[in-house]
C-alpha positions as CSV (number, residue, x, y, z in Angstrom):
1,M,-110.4,-6.9,-155.7
2,L,-106.6,-7.6,-155.8
3,S,-104.3,-6.2,-157.8
4,L,-102.5,-8.0,-161.1
5,I,-99.3,-8.8,-163.0
6,D,-98.7,-9.3,-166.4
7,L,-95.6,-10.9,-167.5
8,H,-96.3,-12.3,-170.4
9,L,-97.5,-9.8,-172.7
10,H,-96.6,-8.6,-176.0
11,L,-95.4,-5.2,-176.7
12,P,-98.0,-5.7,-180.6
13,G,-100.6,-7.2,-178.8
14,T,-101.6,-4.3,-177.3
15,V,-101.8,-2.1,-179.9
16,R,-105.4,-0.4,-180.2
17,S,-106.8,-0.8,-183.6
18,Q,-107.3,3.2,-183.6
19,T,-103.7,3.1,-182.5
20,L,-102.4,0.5,-185.6
21,A,-105.0,3.1,-187.9
22,E,-103.3,6.1,-187.4
23,L,-99.6,4.9,-187.1
24,A,-99.9,2.9,-190.4
25,A,-101.6,5.7,-192.5
26,K,-98.6,7.9,-191.2
27,H,-96.0,5.9,-192.4
28,E,-98.0,4.8,-194.8
29,V,-98.6,0.6,-194.0
30,A,-101.1,-0.7,-196.2
31,L,-103.6,-2.4,-194.3
32,P,-105.5,-5.5,-195.8
33,L,-108.6,-4.4,-194.4
34,P,-109.6,-1.1,-191.5
35,A,-107.8,-2.0,-188.6
36,D,-111.0,-3.0,-186.4
37,E,-111.9,-5.2,-188.9
38,L,-108.3,-7.0,-189.2
39,Y,-108.6,-7.2,-185.8
40,S,-111.8,-9.4,-185.8
41,R,-110.4,-11.8,-188.9
42,I,-107.2,-13.0,-186.7
43,N,-107.3,-16.8,-186.6
44,S,-103.7,-18.4,-186.8
45,D,-105.4,-21.9,-187.7
46,P,-108.9,-21.5,-189.2
47,T,-111.2,-24.9,-189.1
48,D,-112.9,-26.5,-192.5
49,D,-115.4,-24.9,-190.8
50,E,-113.9,-21.1,-190.9
51,K,-112.4,-21.0,-193.3
52,G,-115.7,-20.8,-195.7
53,R,-116.4,-17.7,-193.8
54,G,-112.8,-15.6,-194.5
55,P,-110.5,-14.0,-195.5
56,W,-108.5,-15.3,-191.8
57,F,-105.3,-13.3,-191.2
58,P,-102.5,-15.3,-188.4
59,L,-101.9,-13.8,-185.8
60,L,-98.1,-12.7,-186.6
61,R,-99.0,-11.0,-190.5
62,V,-100.7,-9.1,-188.4
63,Y,-97.9,-8.8,-186.5
64,E,-96.1,-7.9,-189.1
65,L,-98.7,-4.6,-190.4
66,I,-98.3,-3.1,-186.4
67,S,-94.9,-3.2,-186.2
68,A,-94.0,-1.9,-189.1
69,S,-96.1,1.1,-188.1
70,L,-93.7,1.9,-184.8
71,R,-91.4,3.8,-186.8
72,T,-90.5,6.5,-183.6
73,R,-89.7,7.3,-180.0
74,D,-92.7,8.5,-179.9
75,D,-94.9,5.7,-181.8
76,F,-93.2,3.1,-178.6
77,A,-93.7,5.8,-176.2
78,R,-97.4,5.8,-177.2
79,V,-98.4,1.8,-177.3
80,V,-96.3,1.7,-174.0
81,F,-98.7,4.0,-172.1
82,E,-101.9,3.5,-173.7
83,A,-100.9,-0.4,-173.1
84,L,-100.5,0.0,-169.4
85,E,-103.8,2.2,-169.4
86,D,-106.3,0.0,-171.3
87,G,-104.0,-2.9,-168.2
88,K,-104.9,-0.6,-165.5
89,Y,-108.6,0.4,-166.6
90,D,-109.8,-3.1,-167.8
91,S,-108.1,-5.2,-165.8
92,G,-106.2,-3.6,-163.0
93,I,-103.2,-4.7,-163.3
94,C,-100.4,-2.6,-161.2
95,Y,-96.9,-3.4,-163.1
96,A,-96.4,-5.3,-166.6
97,E,-92.9,-6.5,-169.0
98,L,-94.1,-5.5,-171.9
99,A,-91.9,-8.0,-174.8
100,F,-90.4,-6.4,-178.1
101,S,-88.7,-8.0,-181.0
102,P,-85.8,-5.4,-181.6
103,S,-84.1,-7.6,-185.1
104,V,-88.2,-6.6,-186.5
105,H,-88.0,-3.0,-186.1
106,I,-84.7,-2.7,-187.0
107,Q,-84.9,-4.6,-190.1
108,A,-87.3,-1.7,-190.7
109,G,-84.8,0.6,-190.1
110,T,-86.0,1.7,-186.8
111,A,-82.4,2.5,-184.5
112,Y,-82.5,0.5,-180.6
113,T,-82.2,3.6,-179.5
114,E,-84.8,5.3,-180.9
115,M,-87.0,1.9,-179.5
116,T,-85.8,1.8,-176.2
117,A,-86.1,5.6,-175.8
118,G,-90.0,5.6,-176.3
119,I,-90.6,3.0,-174.1
120,E,-88.6,4.6,-171.5
121,L,-90.8,7.4,-171.8
122,G,-94.3,5.4,-171.9
123,L,-93.0,3.6,-168.9
124,A,-92.2,7.0,-166.9
125,R,-95.4,8.2,-167.9
126,A,-97.4,5.8,-167.2
127,R,-95.7,5.6,-163.7
128,Q,-96.5,9.8,-163.0
129,E,-99.9,9.3,-164.5
130,L,-101.0,5.4,-163.9
131,G,-99.2,4.9,-161.3
132,V,-98.7,1.6,-163.5
133,D,-95.0,0.3,-163.7
134,G,-93.4,-1.8,-166.0
135,R,-90.4,-3.3,-167.4
136,A,-89.1,-4.3,-171.2
137,I,-88.2,-8.0,-172.4
138,A,-86.3,-7.9,-176.1
139,A,-87.6,-10.6,-177.5
140,I,-85.6,-12.7,-180.0
141,N,-87.6,-13.6,-183.2
142,R,-87.1,-17.5,-183.5
143,E,-87.3,-17.1,-187.6
144,D,-83.7,-15.6,-187.2
145,S,-80.4,-16.6,-187.4
146,A,-78.8,-17.5,-184.3
147,E,-75.9,-14.9,-185.7
148,V,-78.8,-12.1,-185.7
149,A,-80.1,-13.9,-182.4
150,V,-76.3,-12.8,-180.4
151,D,-75.8,-9.3,-183.0
152,M,-79.3,-8.5,-181.2
153,V,-78.0,-9.3,-178.1
154,K,-74.5,-7.8,-178.7
155,T,-77.0,-4.9,-179.6
156,V,-78.6,-4.9,-176.1
157,V,-75.9,-4.8,-174.1
158,E,-73.8,-2.0,-175.6
159,N,-76.6,0.0,-175.1
160,P,-78.2,-0.6,-171.5
161,S,-81.7,0.7,-170.9
162,P,-82.7,0.8,-167.3
163,D,-86.2,-0.7,-168.0
164,V,-85.0,-3.2,-170.7
165,V,-84.3,-6.0,-168.0
166,G,-84.3,-8.9,-170.1
167,I,-84.3,-11.1,-173.5
168,G,-87.3,-13.6,-174.9
169,L,-87.6,-15.9,-177.8
170,D,-90.6,-15.3,-179.0
171,F,-93.1,-16.3,-182.2
172,Y,-93.4,-19.4,-183.8
173,E,-92.4,-22.5,-181.7
174,L,-91.3,-24.6,-184.5
175,A,-89.8,-22.1,-186.6
176,G,-86.1,-22.0,-184.0
177,L,-86.3,-24.6,-181.8
178,P,-84.5,-23.0,-178.2
179,E,-81.1,-24.6,-178.8
180,K,-80.6,-22.4,-181.8
181,F,-80.1,-19.5,-179.4
182,A,-78.3,-21.4,-177.0
183,E,-74.9,-18.6,-178.2
184,A,-77.1,-15.7,-177.5
185,F,-78.7,-16.3,-173.9
186,Q,-75.7,-17.6,-172.5
187,L,-74.1,-13.8,-173.7
188,A,-77.5,-12.8,-172.4
189,G,-76.5,-14.4,-169.0
190,E,-72.5,-13.2,-168.9
191,H,-74.0,-9.4,-169.0
192,G,-77.0,-10.0,-166.0
193,L,-80.0,-10.2,-168.5
194,H,-83.0,-11.9,-167.4
195,R,-84.4,-14.8,-169.8
196,T,-87.3,-16.2,-170.9
197,A,-88.5,-18.0,-174.1
198,H,-91.5,-19.0,-175.5
199,A,-91.2,-23.1,-174.9
200,G,-93.6,-26.1,-174.8
201,E,-96.1,-24.2,-176.9
202,H,-96.6,-25.8,-180.7
203,A,-93.5,-28.0,-180.3
204,P,-94.6,-31.4,-179.4
205,T,-92.6,-32.2,-176.7
206,A,-91.7,-31.3,-173.0
207,S,-87.7,-31.0,-174.7
208,T,-87.8,-27.3,-175.3
209,V,-89.0,-26.5,-171.4
210,Q,-86.0,-28.8,-170.7
211,I,-83.4,-27.4,-172.9
212,A,-84.8,-23.1,-172.3
213,I,-84.1,-24.2,-168.7
214,E,-80.8,-26.4,-168.7
215,K,-79.5,-24.7,-172.0
216,L,-80.9,-21.1,-172.2
217,G,-80.6,-20.2,-168.6
218,C,-84.2,-19.4,-168.5
219,E,-85.8,-18.3,-165.5
220,R,-89.0,-18.9,-166.0
221,I,-91.4,-20.2,-169.2
222,D,-93.8,-18.6,-171.5
223,H,-96.8,-21.1,-172.6
224,G,-94.9,-24.5,-171.3
225,Y,-98.3,-26.5,-172.1
226,Q,-96.0,-30.1,-174.4
227,I,-94.4,-30.2,-170.9
228,L,-97.4,-32.6,-169.4
229,R,-95.5,-35.0,-172.0
230,S,-93.0,-36.1,-169.9
231,P,-94.0,-36.7,-166.0
232,E,-90.2,-36.8,-165.7
233,I,-90.0,-33.2,-166.7
234,V,-92.9,-32.2,-164.8
235,A,-91.4,-33.4,-161.4
236,R,-87.6,-31.8,-162.1
237,C,-89.5,-28.3,-162.6
238,A,-91.9,-28.6,-159.8
239,E,-88.4,-29.6,-157.9
240,L,-87.3,-26.3,-159.1
241,G,-90.1,-24.1,-158.9
242,T,-89.7,-23.0,-162.0
243,I,-93.6,-20.3,-163.2
244,F,-95.0,-20.3,-166.7
245,N,-96.4,-17.6,-167.4
246,V,-99.6,-18.8,-169.3
247,A,-102.7,-17.0,-171.2
248,F,-106.1,-18.9,-172.3
249,T,-106.5,-16.7,-175.5
250,T,-104.7,-17.4,-178.4
251,S,-105.1,-17.4,-182.1
252,R,-105.8,-20.9,-182.8
253,R,-108.6,-20.8,-182.0
254,A,-109.3,-25.1,-181.8
255,L,-106.5,-24.9,-178.6
256,I,-108.6,-22.7,-176.4
257,G,-110.3,-25.7,-174.7
258,W,-107.1,-27.7,-175.0
259,R,-105.2,-24.9,-172.8
260,R,-107.9,-24.6,-170.9
261,E,-107.5,-28.9,-169.8
262,S,-103.0,-28.4,-169.6
263,V,-103.4,-25.4,-167.3
264,A,-105.4,-27.2,-164.8
265,A,-103.1,-30.3,-166.1
266,M,-99.8,-28.2,-164.5
267,I,-101.3,-27.1,-161.6
268,E,-103.0,-30.3,-160.4
269,S,-99.0,-31.8,-161.1
270,G,-97.4,-30.1,-158.6
271,L,-96.3,-26.9,-161.3
272,R,-96.9,-22.8,-160.9
273,V,-98.5,-20.8,-163.0
274,S,-98.9,-17.0,-163.3
275,I,-101.8,-15.6,-165.3
276,N,-101.3,-13.8,-168.6
277,S,-103.2,-12.1,-171.6
278,D,-100.8,-12.4,-174.0
279,D,-102.3,-10.3,-176.9
280,P,-105.0,-9.1,-175.7
281,A,-106.0,-6.0,-177.9
282,L,-106.1,-8.7,-181.1
283,F,-107.4,-11.7,-179.6
284,P,-108.6,-10.2,-177.1
285,T,-109.2,-11.2,-173.7
286,T,-108.6,-8.8,-170.9
287,L,-105.8,-9.8,-167.7
288,R,-109.4,-9.8,-165.6
289,R,-110.9,-12.0,-167.8
290,E,-108.2,-15.1,-167.8
291,M,-107.6,-14.6,-164.4
292,G,-111.6,-15.9,-164.0
293,I,-110.9,-18.7,-166.6
294,A,-108.2,-19.7,-164.3
295,R,-110.3,-19.5,-161.3
296,E,-113.1,-21.9,-163.2
297,V,-110.3,-24.7,-164.3
298,A,-108.5,-24.7,-161.4
299,P,-111.3,-24.2,-158.0
300,S,-107.8,-25.7,-156.0
301,V,-105.8,-22.6,-155.4
302,N,-107.2,-18.7,-155.8
303,E,-106.3,-15.6,-156.8
304,T,-104.0,-14.6,-154.2
305,W,-101.3,-17.5,-155.7
306,F,-101.8,-17.4,-159.2
307,V,-100.7,-13.7,-158.4
308,E,-97.8,-14.7,-156.0
309,N,-96.2,-16.4,-158.6
310,S,-96.2,-13.3,-160.8
311,I,-94.2,-11.8,-158.2
312,D,-92.0,-14.3,-157.9
313,A,-91.1,-14.6,-161.5
314,A,-91.2,-10.8,-162.8
315,F,-87.9,-9.7,-163.7
316,L,-87.0,-7.2,-160.6
317,D,-84.8,-7.6,-157.6
318,G,-85.6,-8.3,-153.8
319,F,-86.6,-5.0,-153.4
320,E,-88.3,-3.9,-156.7
321,K,-90.3,-7.3,-155.1
322,A,-91.0,-7.0,-151.9
323,K,-92.6,-3.3,-152.4
324,L,-95.3,-5.2,-155.3
325,R,-95.9,-7.3,-152.8
326,E,-97.0,-4.8,-150.2
327,R,-98.5,-3.0,-152.8
328,I,-100.6,-5.3,-153.9
329,F,-101.3,-7.4,-150.1
330,G,-99.7,-4.9,-147.5
331,S,-97.4,-4.7,-145.2
332,S,-98.5,-7.2,-142.9
333,N,-97.5,-10.4,-146.2
334,A,-94.2,-7.2,-147.2
């Protein structure tokens, strides 16, 4: 069984319910339900039938509660380590990239350097105790203004961390389309930060994928299912070799079937995809489960193909990618 790589992994979405209960109590964050019950009630778009069986809580509301409970260096160190620990024992991951949203925590009074110090500690412990490596991605909250996004990138640039290797663009896509953040992404690129963005997830157009690549300089795309609306953009991304970091399980439960069909069609259209878990503690799912779904919906490709795509899409340099490839496949494939 191959070791796996998770490139689309939101730090709040990895937090164990017991950890949230303890951190929320520590920081006096009021939860609407006990944490384990709250997680089972995540549903961002309940059907008419489900509405009568509530209460339900949108994923981003639960994100807010988790983020409000992460305040200190030790909090961040704990959840980073636990994310990689769960990934290793649930799915056999050997490398992951964790996205966190600095502006959310800064607004709550946590200094950016407090976050990165904790992330570095958590990753260092995971490398030593678990043999699992990782990096972090500072994600722009697309509900923020363009000015706040630029300020966030400046903060990342002015406070370099060896483990924060890129920026992303997260949260509900329709709250801030990619062109709004062109200046922030340009600044990140000028300072050597890798770039990715959620695109083609909620907005019913393929153009957001094109804009993310051409105007934001994104090296890969998170989700991207709506690209299928434009054969021209599909063909262009296939030619470029753009890799789409997809996940099947979502808090919008009614869309799970559509996602499976979309990923299968993306692969059939010649696009490269990697398989990821997104928010495994909250849905819940595991990367190994998502990979199993991938094999069901796309029998024409195998697990090796998906993992090779993950290696190529990782925000690592050539030497580090070669090491990762050798670890997974052996020296003959390095």
